[in-house]
C-alpha positions as CSV (number, residue, x, y, z in Angstrom):
1,M,63.8,112.4,24.8
2,M,62.4,115.4,22.5
3,E,64.9,117.9,21.6
4,E,64.0,121.2,19.4
5,N,65.0,121.1,15.7
6,S,67.7,123.9,15.6
7,T,66.8,124.5,11.9
8,V,63.5,125.9,12.6
9,P,63.4,129.2,14.9
10,S,60.9,128.7,18.0
11,T,59.0,130.8,20.3
12,T,56.9,129.9,23.3
13,H,54.0,129.4,20.9
14,E,56.1,127.7,18.3
15,K,56.7,123.9,18.9
16,S,58.9,121.8,16.5
17,F,60.5,118.7,17.4
18,V,62.4,115.6,16.3
19,L,62.2,112.3,18.4
20,S,65.1,110.4,19.4
21,S,65.6,107.0,18.2
22,N,65.6,105.5,21.8
23,D,62.3,106.9,22.6
24,D,60.4,103.7,22.1
25,A,57.6,104.7,24.7
26,A,56.6,107.9,22.5
27,V,56.2,105.7,19.5
28,S,54.1,103.2,21.2
29,D,51.9,106.0,22.7
30,A,51.3,108.2,19.5
31,A,51.3,107.7,15.8
32,L,51.9,111.4,14.7
33,N,51.6,112.7,11.0
34,V,53.9,115.4,10.0
35,S,51.8,118.2,11.5
36,G,52.5,116.7,14.8
37,H,48.9,115.5,15.4
38,K,47.8,112.2,15.6
39,Q,47.1,110.3,12.4
40,E,43.2,110.3,12.4
41,L,42.3,110.4,8.5
42,Q,42.6,107.0,6.6
43,R,45.3,107.0,3.9
44,N,42.8,106.0,0.8
45,F,44.4,108.0,-1.9
46,G,47.1,106.6,-4.2
47,L,49.0,108.2,-7.0
48,L,46.3,107.2,-9.8
49,S,43.5,108.7,-7.7
50,L,45.4,111.7,-6.9
51,C,46.2,112.4,-10.3
52,G,42.5,112.1,-11.1
53,L,41.5,114.8,-8.4
54,G,44.4,117.0,-9.8
55,I,43.2,117.2,-13.4
56,T,39.3,117.1,-12.4
57,S,39.2,119.8,-9.9
58,G,41.9,121.8,-11.7
59,N,40.2,121.6,-14.8
60,V,42.0,123.8,-17.0
61,W,40.0,123.1,-20.4
62,F,36.8,123.5,-18.8
63,A,37.8,126.8,-16.8
64,L,39.2,128.4,-20.1
65,G,36.0,127.8,-22.0
66,G,33.9,128.9,-19.3
67,S,35.4,132.3,-19.1
68,L,36.1,132.7,-22.9
69,N,33.2,135.5,-23.0
70,V,35.1,137.4,-20.7
71,A,38.6,136.7,-22.1
72,I,38.1,137.5,-25.5
73,Y,37.9,141.2,-24.8
74,N,41.7,141.3,-23.7
75,G,43.2,140.9,-27.2
76,G,40.7,138.5,-29.0
77,P,41.7,135.1,-30.0
78,P,45.4,135.8,-29.8
79,G,45.2,137.4,-26.4
80,V,43.3,134.3,-25.2
81,I,46.0,131.9,-26.2
82,Y,49.1,134.0,-25.4
83,E,47.8,135.1,-22.0
84,F,47.1,131.5,-21.0
85,I,50.7,130.6,-22.1
86,A,52.3,133.5,-20.3
87,A,50.1,132.7,-17.0
88,S,51.0,129.0,-17.2
89,V,54.9,129.6,-17.5
90,F,54.6,131.6,-14.2
91,Y,52.3,129.1,-12.5
92,W,54.7,126.4,-13.4
93,L,57.2,128.2,-11.1
94,V,55.0,128.7,-8.4
95,A,53.9,125.1,-8.5
96,A,57.4,124.1,-8.4
97,S,57.7,125.9,-5.1
98,I,54.7,124.7,-3.7
99,A,55.7,121.2,-4.6
100,E,59.0,121.5,-2.9
101,L,57.5,122.7,0.3
102,A,54.7,119.8,0.2
103,S,57.7,117.2,-0.3
104,A,59.5,118.9,2.9
105,I,56.2,119.2,5.0
106,P,53.3,116.9,3.8
107,S,50.9,118.6,6.1
108,A,46.9,118.8,5.3
109,G,47.5,122.4,6.4
110,G,49.5,123.1,3.3
111,V,50.4,126.9,3.0
112,Y,49.2,127.3,6.4
113,H,51.7,125.0,7.9
114,W,54.7,125.9,5.7
115,A,54.3,129.6,6.4
116,T,54.5,128.8,10.1
117,I,57.6,127.1,9.6
118,T,59.4,129.3,7.0
119,G,58.3,132.6,8.8
120,G,60.7,131.8,11.9
121,R,59.8,134.3,14.7
122,Y,56.7,135.6,12.8
123,G,55.6,132.1,11.7
124,R,52.5,132.2,13.8
125,A,51.3,135.3,12.4
126,C,52.5,134.3,8.9
127,G,50.7,130.8,9.2
128,W,47.4,132.3,10.5
129,F,47.2,134.8,7.8
130,A,48.2,132.2,5.0
131,G,45.6,129.5,6.4
132,W,42.5,131.9,6.3
133,W,43.5,133.4,3.0
134,N,43.6,129.6,1.8
135,V,40.7,128.5,3.2
136,F,38.4,131.4,2.1
137,A,39.9,130.9,-1.5
138,W,38.8,127.2,-1.5
139,L,35.3,127.9,-0.2
140,L,35.1,130.4,-2.8
141,A,36.3,128.1,-5.5
142,F,33.6,125.4,-4.2
143,A,31.0,128.2,-4.8
144,S,32.2,129.4,-8.2
145,I,32.3,126.0,-9.7
146,T,29.0,125.1,-8.4
147,Q,27.4,128.1,-9.9
148,I,29.2,127.2,-13.2
149,V,27.7,123.7,-13.1
150,A,24.1,125.2,-12.2
151,A,24.6,127.4,-15.3
152,Q,25.6,124.5,-17.4
153,A,22.5,122.5,-16.4
154,T,20.2,125.5,-17.2
155,S,22.1,126.3,-20.4
156,M,21.5,122.8,-21.5
157,Y,17.7,123.1,-21.2
158,A,17.8,126.4,-22.7
159,V,19.4,125.3,-25.7
160,M,16.6,122.7,-26.4
161,H,13.7,124.9,-25.4
162,D,13.3,128.1,-27.7
163,G,12.2,131.0,-25.9
164,F,13.2,129.9,-22.4
165,E,14.7,132.8,-20.7
166,T,16.9,131.5,-17.6
167,Q,16.1,133.3,-14.5
168,Q,18.4,133.7,-11.6
169,W,16.1,131.6,-9.4
170,H,16.6,128.7,-11.8
171,V,20.4,128.8,-11.5
172,F,19.8,128.9,-7.5
173,V,17.7,126.0,-7.5
174,A,20.2,124.0,-9.5
175,Y,23.1,125.4,-7.2
176,I,21.5,124.2,-4.1
177,I,20.8,120.7,-5.4
178,I,24.6,120.6,-6.6
179,T,25.8,121.8,-3.5
180,W,24.1,119.2,-1.1
181,L,24.3,116.3,-3.4
182,T,28.0,117.1,-3.4
183,I,28.2,117.5,0.4
184,L,26.4,114.2,0.8
185,I,28.9,112.4,-1.6
186,V,31.8,113.7,0.5
187,L,30.2,112.9,3.9
188,Y,29.0,109.2,3.2
189,L,31.2,107.9,0.5
190,N,34.7,109.0,1.9
191,R,35.9,105.3,0.9
192,A,34.7,105.7,-2.6
193,L,36.3,109.2,-3.1
194,P,39.5,107.6,-4.8
195,P,37.7,105.4,-7.3
196,I,35.4,108.4,-7.9
197,E,38.3,110.6,-8.6
198,I,40.0,108.2,-11.0
199,M,36.7,108.0,-12.8
200,S,36.6,111.9,-12.8
201,G,40.1,111.9,-14.6
202,F,38.9,109.5,-17.2
203,F,35.9,111.8,-17.8
204,V,38.3,114.9,-18.0
205,V,40.5,113.2,-20.6
206,A,37.8,111.8,-22.6
207,G,35.7,115.0,-22.7
208,V,38.5,117.1,-23.6
209,F,39.6,114.4,-26.5
210,I,36.1,114.5,-27.7
211,T,35.6,118.1,-27.7
212,I,38.6,118.7,-29.6
213,L,37.8,116.3,-32.1
214,V,34.3,117.5,-32.7
215,C,35.5,121.0,-33.0
216,A,38.1,120.2,-35.3
217,I,36.0,118.2,-37.6
218,M,32.4,119.0,-37.5
219,P,32.6,122.6,-39.3
220,Q,34.0,120.7,-42.4
221,V,31.4,118.0,-42.2
222,N,28.9,120.8,-42.1
223,Q,30.5,122.9,-44.7
224,Q,31.0,125.8,-42.5
225,P,34.4,127.9,-42.8
226,Y,36.9,127.6,-40.1
227,A,38.3,130.8,-38.5
228,T,41.5,132.0,-40.4
229,N,45.0,131.7,-39.1
230,Y,45.3,135.2,-38.9
231,S,42.1,135.9,-36.8
232,V,43.4,132.9,-34.4
233,W,47.0,134.0,-34.0
234,R,47.6,137.9,-34.9
235,D,44.2,139.7,-34.9
236,W,44.6,141.5,-31.7
237,Q,41.5,143.1,-30.6
238,N,41.7,145.2,-27.4
239,A,38.1,146.2,-26.2
240,T,39.1,147.0,-22.6
241,G,39.9,150.7,-23.0
242,Y,43.5,150.3,-21.6
243,P,46.5,150.2,-23.3
244,S,47.6,147.0,-25.4
245,G,50.5,145.9,-23.2
246,F,48.4,146.4,-19.9
247,A,45.4,144.6,-21.6
248,F,47.5,141.7,-22.1
249,L,49.0,141.6,-18.4
250,A,45.4,142.2,-17.2
251,G,44.2,139.3,-19.3
252,M,46.4,136.8,-17.8
253,L,43.9,136.7,-14.9
254,N,41.8,134.5,-17.2
255,G,44.7,132.1,-17.5
256,A,45.5,132.4,-13.7
257,Y,41.8,131.5,-13.0
258,A,42.3,128.3,-15.0
259,V,45.7,127.1,-13.7
260,G,45.9,128.7,-10.3
261,T,45.2,125.6,-8.0
262,C,48.8,124.8,-7.2
263,D,48.0,123.7,-3.6
264,L,45.0,121.8,-4.4
265,L,46.4,118.3,-3.9
266,T,48.7,119.2,-0.9
267,H,45.7,119.5,1.4
268,L,45.3,115.5,1.2
269,A,48.9,115.0,2.4
270,E,47.7,113.2,5.4
271,E,45.6,110.9,3.2
272,V,48.3,109.7,0.9
273,P,51.8,108.5,0.8
274,H,53.5,112.0,0.8
275,R,56.2,111.0,-2.2
276,N,53.1,111.1,-4.4
277,I,52.1,114.9,-3.8
278,P,54.7,116.4,-6.0
279,K,54.6,113.7,-8.8
280,A,50.9,114.4,-9.0
281,I,51.3,118.1,-9.1
282,L,53.7,117.7,-12.0
283,F,51.0,115.4,-13.9
284,Q,48.4,118.1,-13.1
285,Y,50.3,121.0,-14.7
286,V,51.6,119.1,-17.7
287,F,48.4,117.5,-18.7
288,G,46.4,120.8,-17.7
289,F,48.7,123.1,-20.1
290,F,48.6,120.8,-22.9
291,S,45.0,120.0,-22.8
292,G,44.0,123.8,-22.4
293,L,46.3,124.8,-25.2
294,F,44.8,122.3,-27.9
295,Y,41.3,122.8,-26.8
296,L,41.6,126.6,-27.1
297,I,43.1,126.2,-30.5
298,A,40.3,123.9,-31.5
299,I,37.3,125.9,-30.3
300,L,38.9,129.1,-31.6
301,Y,39.2,127.8,-35.1
302,G,35.5,126.3,-34.7
303,V,33.7,129.4,-34.0
304,S,32.3,131.5,-36.7
305,S,30.9,134.5,-34.9
306,F,32.2,135.7,-31.6
307,D,29.5,138.4,-31.9
308,D,26.7,135.8,-31.5
309,V,28.6,134.3,-28.5
310,L,28.9,137.6,-26.9
311,A,25.3,138.2,-27.6
312,S,24.0,134.8,-26.6
313,L,21.3,134.6,-23.8
314,Y,22.8,131.3,-22.3
315,L,24.5,131.8,-19.2
316,F,27.2,129.4,-20.0
317,P,28.9,130.6,-23.0
318,L,30.3,127.3,-24.4
319,A,26.6,126.4,-25.2
320,E,26.8,129.0,-28.1
321,I,30.4,128.2,-29.1
322,Y,29.5,124.6,-29.3
323,R,26.3,125.1,-31.2
324,Q,28.4,126.9,-33.8
325,A,31.2,124.4,-34.0
326,A,28.9,121.3,-33.9
327,G,26.4,122.8,-36.4
328,S,23.3,121.8,-34.2
329,K,21.6,122.2,-31.0
330,A,21.9,118.6,-30.1
331,G,25.8,118.5,-30.7
332,S,25.9,121.6,-28.3
333,V,24.1,119.8,-25.5
334,G,26.1,116.9,-25.8
335,L,29.4,118.7,-25.8
336,V,28.1,120.6,-22.8
337,F,27.3,117.5,-20.9
338,L,31.0,116.3,-21.7
339,A,31.8,119.3,-19.6
340,F,29.2,119.1,-17.1
341,L,29.9,115.9,-15.9
342,P,33.9,116.5,-14.8
343,A,32.7,119.8,-13.7
344,F,30.1,118.4,-11.2
345,L,33.0,115.9,-10.1
346,S,35.4,118.7,-9.6
347,C,32.7,120.0,-7.1
348,I,33.5,117.0,-5.0
349,G,37.4,117.9,-4.9
350,C,36.8,121.5,-4.2
351,C,34.6,120.6,-1.4
352,V,37.3,118.2,-0.1
353,T,39.9,120.8,-0.3
354,A,38.0,123.4,1.4
355,S,36.7,121.3,4.3
356,R,40.1,119.8,4.7
357,M,41.8,123.1,5.0
358,F,38.9,124.5,7.2
359,W,39.3,121.3,9.5
360,T,43.2,121.8,9.8
361,L,42.7,125.3,11.2
362,A,40.2,124.1,13.7
363,R,42.4,121.3,14.7
364,D,45.0,124.1,15.7
365,G,42.5,126.4,17.3
366,A,42.3,129.2,14.8
367,T,38.6,129.0,14.0
368,P,35.5,129.8,16.0
369,Y,34.3,126.8,17.9
370,S,37.4,125.0,17.1
371,R,37.1,122.0,19.3
372,F,33.5,121.5,17.6
373,F,34.7,121.7,14.1
374,S,38.1,119.9,14.5
375,N,36.3,116.5,15.2
376,V,36.7,113.6,13.0
377,D,33.6,111.4,12.8
378,R,34.3,107.7,14.0
379,S,31.7,106.4,11.6
380,T,32.5,108.1,8.4
381,H,36.2,108.8,9.1
382,N,36.2,112.3,7.9
383,P,36.0,115.8,9.1
384,F,32.0,115.7,9.2
385,R,31.4,119.1,10.7
386,A,33.9,120.9,8.7
387,I,32.2,119.4,5.5
388,M,29.0,120.7,6.6
389,F,30.4,124.1,7.3
390,S,31.6,124.2,3.8
391,G,28.1,123.3,2.5
392,V,26.6,126.1,4.7
393,F,28.8,128.8,3.7
394,V,28.5,127.7,0.1
395,T,24.9,127.9,0.5
396,V,24.9,131.4,1.8
397,L,26.9,132.7,-1.0
398,G,24.4,131.4,-3.3
399,C,21.6,133.2,-1.6
400,I,23.8,136.4,-2.5
401,Y,23.7,135.2,-6.2
402,V,20.1,135.7,-6.0
403,G,20.0,139.0,-4.9
404,S,22.8,140.3,-6.9
405,K,24.9,138.5,-9.6
406,T,27.5,141.2,-9.3
407,A,28.0,140.7,-5.5
408,F,28.5,136.9,-6.1
409,S,31.0,137.5,-8.7
410,A,32.9,140.0,-6.4
411,F,33.2,137.1,-4.0
412,V,34.3,134.4,-6.1
413,G,36.5,136.6,-8.3
414,S,38.6,137.1,-5.3
415,F,39.8,133.5,-5.4
416,V,43.3,134.2,-7.6
417,I,44.1,137.0,-5.2
418,L,43.5,135.0,-2.0
419,T,45.4,131.7,-3.3
420,T,48.4,133.9,-4.4
421,L,48.5,135.6,-1.1
422,S,48.4,132.5,0.7
423,Y,51.3,131.1,-1.4
424,V,53.6,134.0,-1.1
425,T,53.2,134.1,2.5
426,A,54.9,130.6,2.6
427,I,57.5,131.1,-0.3
428,L,58.8,134.7,0.5
429,P,59.8,134.0,4.2
430,H,61.4,130.7,2.8
431,L,63.2,132.8,0.2
432,L,64.3,135.7,2.6
433,S,65.5,133.0,5.2
434,G,67.9,131.7,2.7
435,R,65.7,128.5,2.5
436,K,67.2,127.3,5.8
437,N,64.2,126.9,7.8
438,V,62.8,123.7,6.2
439,V,64.5,120.4,6.0
440,P,64.5,119.3,2.5
441,G,62.2,116.5,1.5
442,W,62.8,114.1,-1.5
443,F,61.9,116.8,-4.2
444,W,64.2,119.9,-3.5
445,M,65.7,122.6,-6.1
446,K,69.2,122.7,-5.3
447,G,71.4,125.8,-5.1
448,L,70.8,128.6,-7.2
449,T,67.9,127.1,-9.0
450,G,65.6,127.2,-5.6
451,F,66.5,130.8,-5.3
452,V,65.4,131.9,-8.9
453,V,62.3,129.7,-8.8
454,N,61.1,131.0,-5.6
455,G,62.1,134.9,-6.4
456,I,60.4,134.8,-9.7
457,S,57.2,133.3,-8.2
458,C,57.2,135.9,-5.4
459,A,57.5,138.8,-8.0
460,Y,54.9,137.5,-10.0
461,I,52.7,137.2,-7.0
462,V,53.3,140.9,-5.8
463,V,53.1,142.6,-9.2
464,F,50.2,140.8,-10.7
465,N,48.0,140.9,-7.6
466,V,48.2,144.7,-8.1
467,I,47.4,144.4,-11.7
468,F,44.5,141.8,-11.1
469,C,42.7,144.3,-8.7
470,F,42.2,146.9,-11.8
471,P,38.8,147.4,-13.2
472,F,38.0,144.9,-16.0
473,S,37.7,148.0,-18.7
474,L,37.4,151.7,-19.0
475,P,35.5,153.8,-18.5
476,V,34.6,152.1,-15.0
477,D,31.1,151.8,-13.7
478,A,29.6,149.5,-11.2
479,A,29.2,146.8,-13.6
480,N,32.6,146.5,-14.7
481,M,34.2,147.4,-11.3
482,N,36.7,145.0,-9.9
483,Y,35.9,144.3,-6.2
484,A,38.4,141.8,-5.5
485,S,40.3,144.4,-3.5
486,L,37.4,145.2,-1.4
487,I,36.4,141.5,-0.7
488,T,40.1,140.6,-0.1
489,G,40.6,143.6,2.4
490,G,37.3,142.6,4.0
491,L,38.1,139.2,4.8
492,S,41.7,140.3,5.7
493,L,40.3,142.7,8.2
494,F,38.2,139.8,9.7
495,M,41.4,137.7,10.0
496,L,43.3,140.6,11.8
497,I,40.4,141.0,14.3
498,F,40.0,137.5,14.9
499,W,44.0,137.2,15.3
500,F,43.9,139.8,18.2
501,I,41.2,137.9,20.0
502,R,43.1,134.5,19.5
503,Q,46.9,135.1,19.7
504,S,47.2,134.5,23.2
505,T,46.0,131.0,22.9
506,Y,46.6,130.1,19.4
507,I,49.7,127.9,19.2
508,G,49.6,126.8,15.4
509,P,50.8,123.8,13.8
510,R,53.9,121.9,15.1
511,K,56.5,120.1,13.0
512,V,57.8,116.5,12.7
513,V,60.6,116.1,10.4
514,L,60.3,112.9,8.0
515,D,62.7,110.7,9.8
516,A,61.3,111.0,13.3
517,H,60.3,107.6,14.7
518,V,57.2,109.1,16.0
519,L,55.5,109.4,12.8
520,A,52.7,107.2,11.8
521,K,54.1,104.1,10.1
522,D,51.8,104.6,6.9
523,A,53.0,108.5,6.6
524,L,55.9,107.6,4.2
């Protein structure tokens, strides 16, 4: 017989159960995963392919380089380095909190499922908002990385063709091609995704290693001076109009954008043995930090003129940085291509994450046309319709880009706010409940350690989400206004309205603890 798990508060809409060891009939009837649903997705991913996905889609060095022309205003080169280090330290704690919950509840829903459990009597509402914030964040991340890859493609062409002026429609055409090529790969190469991610990881490692070597060696070969130690480590240049202390805190947004993908791998929990998730998160963050730090040091020493970088007509700022470091246009194109290839492959990872998250919400009746979008295609063995939805959503955002780059940037710039809101909705109830609503998994921070790590994570998210909503510089005008609060508020209003429409029928995810016999045999 099934009995309620006493460690998890339950309402009429919250179903959490443990199967008795004598209930062999239930075992034969259905093999469930930890979410309480029938196991439908194939477990194609292993630890190596999962690590490849982590360092590719969470491509720290590439994200740092792509935002350098913005980050440089918050303190110059020293600000870029120290703000990245500070943001990384806080995200290590957030990632540890996420890994702990992923180990205990390895569900494709990730924060959506955890918030439902940790929220106790308010779990349905917590899970609802955590899930929707998270799915919007990953859809916007998919759009953001696609636009960056499109900008890379047009910039490589522009570098080799003097006088070519990139238009927004050039980027849009590349954006559409990249979006739907990504969709086709995710749709029809499901079994090939693990080896693709392993290959992607290789390209990321090779790309950052070669780029660091070129930026470190070529200025000397070309007899060009390096930047001085003073300019890289101590020459603070605050061009934001804010006091230097606040400029530093606001500048941590650039580091957060690069490292803020803590839950990326958790949405593949139903396609991989669950013990691999915390291990892969650890690898993602260790590699991301050191590769990002060494990369920043190399390019900041290799740049001879930031004024030329900021005045460059290339849409992708690294094109001019690499031209200065390598000393030639051909060298610039070669280095941009080293970033282009793993960046395109990271589009695949973002698409997988966004579509899996949307499919998980649909599976629990939390989306419009839930029955339609929750379908898993029998021939491709993936959530075909949810993947198609992701492609259509990103295409619509691309149309916004053609009309207004500012509007597009307002949407994709909300990624950090939306992801961290979804994280805190799961971690804060976990902390406030004394960490008692979750049955510990194999990775668990015991005693005071768990409370301190969770507490600092929540405090960081709450404080910095306010800071990250401030305008980028003073005085404020339409161009430098920060619209993240407007976009986040508008999306949250949609979630609230839809919640009132669906709350009477919405049940939310269920929970099967890891020792329940009803679990699919390959779930562990």
